[in-house]
N, C-alpha and C positions, 0 to 999 in steps of 0.2 A: 602127772602130780601137779597140783596147784602151786604156783610160786608165790611167796609172800613179800611184799617190798619191805625193805628195812629202812630205818630213819637216818638221815644224814647225821653226821657227827659234828657238823659246823652249822650256825644260824644260816638261814636262807639270805643269800646275797641281795643287794639291791639290783632290780633289773634295769638294764640299759636300753632305754627307748630306741636309740639310734641302731641297735642291732636287733630290734624287734624281739626282746626276750620276754617270755611268759612262760614261768617255770610250773611245771605239772607237780601238783602237791596232794591230790586226791588219791589215796591208798586203793580204793576201789578200781579206779581207772587204770592206774599204774599196774595193778595185777592183771586186769582185763587185757591190757596191751601186751604184756609180757606173754600171756597165755596165747595171744593171737600170733605173736612172733614165733613162738615154740623154739626156744633155743636148744640147740643140740651140741653136745661137746664133741670136739674134733672138727667142727665146722668153723671156717674163718669169718667172723662177723665184725663189722665195722659200724659204729654209732656216729652219725653226724649231729654235731652240736649237743654234747651230752649236758652242757650246763652244770648244775650242782649235782647231777648224777641220780636222778629219780629212777631212771630206766637202767642206768649203768650198775647200779648195785645188785638187783635181781637178776640182770643178764649176767654179770660176772660170777655171782654165785652158781649159775647153772653152768656156764663155758669154762670158767677158770682162767681163760685168757680172752682179752677183747681189745680191738683197736678203736680208738676214738679220734675223730677229727674235730678239734675246737679252735676257733679264731680268736676268742677272747683270752687275753694274757692272764687275766685275774682268775678266770675259770680254769685255765691250765694249771696255775699254781695251787689252787684249791683241790684239784682231782690229785695232783702229784703228791700232795701233803696227805691226802687220805688214803690213797693207794700207792704206797711206796715200794712194794715188793716186786714190781716188774710185771705183775699179771695184767695191769692195764697199760697198754702201749698207746702213749699219748702223741698225736701227730699235730703239732701247733701250726695250723695252716688254714687258709680259706678254701672251704669245700667247693667253691666255683672254679677253682684252678687246681685242685688237688689231683694227683695222678693216682687214680684208684687202682689201675693195673699193677702198681709196684706191690700190692698186697696178695698178688696171686691170682688165681681162679677159683671158681666156686664160691664167690663172695656173697655173703647174705648182708645186706645194707638196711639199717633201720635208722630212725631218729625222729625227733620233733623239730621239723624244719621251720627256719625263720620265715614268716609269712611274706616279708619284703623281698626275698630272693628265691621263693619256691619255683616259680616257672624256669628261670635260667638254670637253676640247680637241677631241676628234673632233666632239661635238655643236655646239661653237661653229663649226668649220669648215664643218659641214653648212650653216649659215645663208648661206653664200657659194658654194654649189654652183653657181649660174648663171655665177659669175665664174671658175671653175676649170676647168682642162682636165684635170688628173689630180693625184694625190697618191700619193706613195711614201714610206712610213714604216717606221722600225725601232721596234718595240713589244715589250712582253712577250709571249712566244708564247701565254700563256694568253689574253691580250686578243685577239690575232689570231685564235685559234681560236674565240673568241665572236663576233668580227665576221663571220667566214665560215661560221659554223655553220648546218647545215640544221635545218628544223623537226623536233621529235620527238627530239632529241638533247640530252645533258646540257649541252652548251655554248650551245644556243640560248635567247636571252633578249631582253630589251628592246634591248640594244645591237645584237644581230644584226638585229632587225626594222627599226629606226630607221635603220640605216645601208643596209641592202639595199633599203629603200624609195627611196633616193636615189642610191645608188652600185652600180656592180658592184664587187664585192669579191673580190680574188684574193690568196691567200697564196702568196708566191713561194719563200722558202727560210728555213732557221733559222740562227741565228747564236748560236754557244756562248758560255758566260760567259768563257772564257778569251780571247775577241776584245777584252775591255775591260780598262780599269784605272781602278778597282779592279773586279774581276770581280763581276757580280750574282750572286744566289743562284739565278737562274733562266735558262731559255734565252730568247733573243729570237727575233724573226722579222721578215721583211720583207714588207710588204703593199702592194698597189696598190688604189687606189680611183679609179673613174672615173665622174663624174656621169652619170646616165641622161639621155637627152633629155627635155625637159619634157613631151612627149606619152606618154613611158613611166612617169611618175610616177603611181602608181595612186590615191593619195589626193587628195581635193579640198581639205581644210582641214588645214593641218599641226597646228594647235593641238588640234583634235578628234582627229586620228589619234594624236598623242603621248599624249592624256589616255587613250584607249582601251587603247593598248599598256601605258602605265604601270600602269593598273588592273589589266589582265590578268596582269601579272607581279608585281604587288604581293605576292600571296600565291600561290605557285606551286603549291601543293598543292590549292588550292581550284578548283572548276569555273567556267566562265564564267558560269553561272547566278548564283554567288555574287559573283564580282569584279566583274562588271559589273551587279549588281543597282542598279536605279534609273537605268541608263543605257540597257540594251538589254533589252526586255521578251521573255517567252516567245514572244509573237506575232512580234516582230521576227526571233528566231532562226529561227522556222518560215518566215517569208517569205524569208529569206536562205539557208536550207537548211543552217544550221549547228547542230549538235547542242549544246545548253547544257550537257550533261554533259561536254563536253571540257574540258581545261586549255589555258591560254594557249599553253603550249609546243608544242602540237600543231597550232597555226594557222600557215598559209602567210602571206606579207606581204600577198598578194592578199585572203586571208579577212580579216585585220585591216582592210584598206582598205575591203572591203565593209561591214564593221560601222561603221567611222567615217563612211563616205560616207552610209550609210543614216541614221545618226543625225544627220548634218548636214542631210540632206534632210528628215527627220522633224521637226528642230528649226526 
């Protein structure tokens, strides 16, 4: 059944540029995003950065209880005033440091993420992958393209590898600037991330894997022989069947995992 968005009870607030705020106002896209999320009563859902509540209202209508993490004190006060009954559980906190594990397991995480903190926030959320059922976010289209990129393409990089090693990443659809107030200068996109089962995670040690990936993309134009010098030897490359003259952007997630796992084993 299609969910219809409801209008806010208060005038739209002034967006705070330093917080990267762009408020979703287009009813068509609000309804389309909620339909993509598919809120289910009985599931624990947390919305990051609800702002004035464009997604919050239809989600709450479907769920009857919703957690939100909001950094902006003014937005917290606005939400508390509009939803005084306790069905909206407001956590005034920085999502970059928020402990999502405190909300339990089987979490569904959604939100219109601030463009200026999107990558570090995604890495933070990845730390809670075992507690998460799925995540549906609106992000800058360029970031979503990087998240879902295939090896040996211009968008493929550290973000692609680190997220795809832990999640199935699916780009859903584009949201144009005109759907926001004030309109951003770029297109946005909706993306879904579903944690991979533990047995499907290809690396053995997250820190070693992250280090190998970071080194490989630290100087994109250099070969693996140079970027991983002192970490992976010529003999190691030979054993793994990976050509050391390749660049990091050409390696699959599985090949990065093979390098990291071998390094962990050798260490």
